[in-house]
Structure formats: C-alpha cells, structure tokens
C-alpha positions as CSV (number, residue, x, y, z in Angstrom):
1,M,20.6,5.9,-5.3
2,N,18.7,9.5,-4.5
3,L,17.2,10.5,-1.7
4,P,16.1,13.1,0.0
5,Q,18.4,15.0,3.3
6,I,16.5,14.6,6.6
7,K,16.0,17.8,8.9
8,S,16.5,17.7,12.3
9,K,13.2,18.7,13.7
10,G,11.0,16.7,15.4
11,S,11.9,12.4,15.4
12,L,15.0,11.6,13.5
13,T,14.5,7.7,13.2
14,E,10.8,8.3,12.6
15,K,11.4,10.4,9.2
16,T,14.4,8.2,8.4
17,Y,11.9,5.2,8.9
18,N,9.5,7.2,6.8
19,T,11.7,8.5,4.3
20,L,13.2,4.7,3.3
21,K,9.9,3.0,3.7
22,R,8.5,5.2,0.7
23,A,11.9,5.3,-1.3
24,I,11.1,1.1,-1.1
25,L,7.8,1.0,-1.4
26,D,8.1,3.3,-4.8
27,L,10.2,1.2,-5.9
28,D,12.8,4.3,-5.3
29,L,14.9,1.7,-3.9
30,E,14.6,-1.9,-5.7
31,P,14.6,-5.1,-4.4
32,G,17.6,-6.7,-4.1
33,K,19.9,-3.7,-3.5
34,L,22.2,-3.4,-1.3
35,L,22.1,-0.9,1.5
36,T,25.1,0.1,3.8
37,E,24.9,2.9,6.4
38,E,27.7,4.6,5.1
39,E,26.2,5.6,2.3
40,L,22.6,6.2,3.7
41,S,24.0,8.3,6.5
42,E,25.4,10.6,3.8
43,Q,22.7,10.4,1.6
44,L,19.9,11.5,4.6
45,G,22.7,13.4,6.2
46,I,22.2,11.8,9.9
47,S,23.8,9.5,12.2
48,R,24.0,6.0,12.3
49,T,21.9,6.3,15.6
50,P,18.5,7.1,13.9
51,L,19.4,4.9,10.5
52,R,19.9,1.9,12.3
53,A,16.8,1.7,14.4
54,A,15.3,2.9,11.1
55,L,16.4,0.0,9.6
56,S,15.2,-2.3,12.6
57,K,12.0,-1.3,12.0
58,L,11.9,-1.7,8.1
59,E,13.0,-5.1,9.0
60,Y,10.5,-6.0,11.1
61,E,8.1,-5.1,8.5
62,N,9.8,-7.6,5.9
63,L,10.7,-4.7,3.8
64,I,14.3,-5.0,4.3
65,T,16.4,-8.5,5.1
66,V,19.5,-8.7,6.5
67,I,21.8,-11.5,5.7
68,P,24.5,-12.3,9.0
69,G,27.6,-11.8,6.7
70,R,26.9,-10.8,3.7
71,G,24.9,-7.3,4.7
72,T,21.3,-6.1,4.2
73,Y,18.9,-5.6,1.6
74,V,15.9,-4.0,-0.1
75,A,13.9,-7.5,0.4
76,E,13.3,-9.6,-2.6
77,L,9.6,-9.3,-3.8
78,S,7.7,-13.1,-3.7
79,I,4.5,-14.5,-5.1
80,D,4.5,-16.3,-1.8
81,Y,4.4,-13.2,0.4
82,M,2.1,-11.9,-1.6
83,E,-0.3,-14.8,-1.5
84,D,0.4,-14.1,2.3
85,I,-0.7,-10.4,2.0
86,F,-3.3,-11.3,0.0
87,D,-5.1,-14.1,2.5
88,V,-5.2,-11.3,4.7
89,R,-6.1,-8.6,3.0
90,E,-9.0,-10.5,2.1
91,V,-10.2,-11.0,5.5
92,V,-9.6,-7.6,6.8
93,D,-11.4,-5.5,3.8
94,M,-14.7,-8.2,4.4
95,L,-15.1,-7.1,7.8
96,S,-13.9,-3.7,7.2
97,V,-17.0,-2.7,4.6
98,K,-19.4,-4.8,6.8
99,L,-18.7,-2.3,9.7
100,A,-18.5,0.7,7.5
101,A,-22.1,-0.5,5.8
102,E,-23.4,0.1,9.7
103,R,-21.5,2.9,11.1
104,R,-20.2,5.4,8.1
105,T,-21.4,9.0,7.4
106,D,-22.5,11.1,5.2
107,K,-19.6,12.4,4.9
108,D,-17.3,9.3,4.2
109,I,-19.7,8.5,1.5
110,K,-18.7,11.8,0.1
111,E,-15.2,10.9,0.4
112,M,-15.2,7.8,-1.1
113,Y,-16.7,9.4,-4.4
114,F,-14.4,11.8,-4.1
115,L,-11.6,9.9,-4.5
116,I,-13.1,7.4,-7.0
117,E,-13.5,10.3,-9.3
118,Q,-10.0,11.3,-9.0
119,Q,-9.1,7.8,-10.3
120,E,-11.4,8.3,-13.4
121,Q,-9.9,11.8,-14.0
122,L,-6.3,10.0,-14.1
123,L,-7.6,7.5,-16.4
124,Q,-8.5,10.3,-18.9
125,N,-4.9,11.2,-19.4
126,K,-2.7,9.7,-22.2
127,E,-0.1,9.2,-19.8
128,V,-1.6,7.6,-16.4
129,D,0.4,8.6,-13.0
130,V,0.3,5.1,-11.9
131,K,1.9,6.3,-8.3
132,Q,-0.7,8.7,-7.8
133,F,-3.6,6.3,-9.1
134,I,-2.0,3.7,-6.0
135,K,-2.3,6.8,-3.8
136,L,-6.0,7.1,-4.5
137,D,-6.6,3.3,-3.9
138,I,-4.7,3.3,-1.1
139,E,-6.5,6.2,0.6
140,F,-10.0,5.2,-0.8
141,H,-8.9,1.8,1.7
142,C,-8.0,3.6,4.8
143,V,-11.4,5.8,4.2
144,I,-13.6,2.8,4.6
145,S,-11.7,1.0,7.3
146,R,-12.0,4.6,9.2
147,A,-15.9,4.3,8.5
148,T,-15.6,1.5,10.9
149,N,-14.5,3.4,14.1
150,N,-11.8,0.5,14.9
151,E,-8.8,1.3,15.2
152,I,-7.2,-2.1,14.2
153,L,-9.2,-2.7,11.4
154,K,-7.6,1.0,10.4
155,R,-3.8,0.1,11.1
156,L,-4.1,-3.2,9.9
157,T,-5.7,-1.7,6.2
158,L,-3.3,0.8,5.9
159,E,-0.4,-1.7,6.7
160,L,-1.9,-4.0,4.0
161,V,-2.2,-2.0,1.1
162,E,1.0,-0.6,1.5
163,S,2.7,-3.8,1.8
164,Y,1.4,-5.0,-1.7
165,N,2.2,-1.5,-3.4
166,R,5.7,-2.7,-5.0
167,Y,3.9,-5.4,-6.3
168,I,1.2,-3.3,-8.3
169,L,4.2,-0.6,-8.9
170,V,6.6,-3.5,-10.3
171,A,4.0,-5.4,-12.9
172,P,1.7,-2.7,-14.9
173,F,-2.1,-3.1,-14.5
174,L,-3.5,-0.5,-16.7
175,D,-5.8,-2.4,-18.6
176,R,-7.7,-3.6,-15.6
177,A,-7.7,0.1,-13.7
178,S,-10.9,1.3,-15.4
179,T,-12.4,-2.2,-13.6
180,I,-10.9,-0.9,-10.4
181,A,-12.6,2.0,-10.5
182,S,-15.6,0.8,-11.2
183,E,-15.4,-2.1,-8.8
184,H,-14.8,0.7,-5.9
185,K,-18.0,2.4,-7.4
186,Q,-20.1,-0.6,-6.5
187,I,-18.6,-1.1,-2.9
188,I,-20.0,2.3,-2.1
189,E,-23.1,1.6,-3.3
190,A,-23.1,-1.5,-1.2
191,I,-22.1,0.1,1.4
192,K,-24.2,3.4,0.9
193,E,-27.1,1.1,0.9
194,E,-26.1,-0.4,4.7
195,N,-25.9,-3.7,2.3
196,G,-22.4,-5.5,4.5
197,E,-23.0,-8.6,3.2
198,K,-23.0,-7.4,-0.5
199,A,-20.2,-5.0,0.0
200,A,-18.4,-7.9,1.5
201,K,-19.2,-10.0,-1.4
202,I,-18.2,-7.6,-4.0
203,V,-14.6,-6.8,-2.0
204,Q,-14.3,-10.4,-2.2
205,N,-14.2,-10.8,-5.8
206,H,-12.3,-7.4,-6.3
207,I,-9.5,-8.7,-4.3
208,S,-9.7,-12.0,-6.0
209,D,-9.4,-10.5,-9.3
210,I,-6.6,-8.2,-8.6
211,R,-4.5,-11.2,-6.4
212,E,-4.8,-13.8,-9.7
213,S,-3.9,-11.1,-12.4
214,L,-0.8,-10.0,-10.5
215,K,0.0,-13.4,-9.7
216,E,0.4,-13.7,-13.5
217,R,1.9,-10.3,-14.0
218,I,4.2,-10.9,-11.0
219,K,5.5,-14.6,-12.8
220,K,6.7,-13.1,-15.6
221,I,9.0,-10.7,-14.0
222,L,10.7,-13.1,-11.1
C-alpha cells in the first residue's frame, strides 16, 4: 500500500476521506484488502481521529466494510450492488438529460463536445489511459447534471458515476470505448436540439448496454 502523506492545511478528515476514496475507486486499494488504523495512520501521516471519521464516511458510502471482531476491509465488488447502482443511475440520467435539454447553455454544449473530443484523442493512442478515459466520462455526465441547474441531480450524478468506477476498471471495456464516445455525441446532439425525450431514450439504451457488458465481464472475475 502506497498512499500520499496528508498535508495539515484544511480539514484533515475531508482530505483523508478524499485520499482513501480515490485510492479505493482507482483500485490502488483493492477490493477485500484489510485496512488497519495503524498502517493507514503511518502511511498518511495523520492521527487516528480524522482517520476514523473518514473511515466512517466511507463505510456509509459502502466503499469499506467493517466486520466486528475481524476488521475493516475495502468493500468487495458485487454484481447485485452494481445492479442497484444502474437501477438508480438510469432514472437519474434520463431525468438529467431531459432537464438539460430545456436548460442548457451554449457553454454547456461546448464543454460536452470538448470532453468527447478528449476521449476520442485518447482512443488514438496505442496504449489507452483507461483511468483518464473514465475521468472524462465522469466529467461528461457531471456537465450534463450541471446543465440541469438542479443541485440534487448534480450530487446524485457524481455519487453514481463514481460508484461504478471500480467495476469498469476491474473489467476492461476498451472494445466498447469508441461506441461509448459515439453514443455520448448522440446524447449531446439531442440535448442541443432541445429534444429531451430523444436524449432520454439514447441514455436509457446507452446505460443498458454498459450494464449488460459490465455484468458479463464481472461474472468472469468474481
């Protein structure tokens, strides 16, 4: 385990939480790994008080699991939990694109196109940076949610797209990456045309395809 030292400025709890969450989502802390307060405190250079607060927050988000008498572990991957994520994400994303089609600005559309151009550039490389591709994917959906001007949708979207980050990383999907980028363009076009129903249908199919593809890959791993 190789984690960066936490600098003292600002909230130690929040910085510890963000550092550990990023390490879990990026699989630097792999599913099922035992986490000990002593080792984490030493690695991060912090006391146990902010560490315990951060771990409590991560447990609430189902990123770690506390088993009484045994210890604290990075949450295992679960097809059932992944299905739960996609059940909610489908509803949230369909609502987001509908509202974005009504409320988006030209700046929002430009941001969306820019992110897809970045994804397409990544795909031109022989060795695709998967983490960067996913980062752009997350930002793309967050731009859509911001275009809705709905604070709850913005928060839910970020939580949902981050929550399936581990599943995509653990199950390579590069054979679908170009399709994903193409479908993103279709979503932008529908939002640009102010056609919320069309955008929602594209999103529904988009999420369904990713869901089934990931499910098949995860089954081979778990």
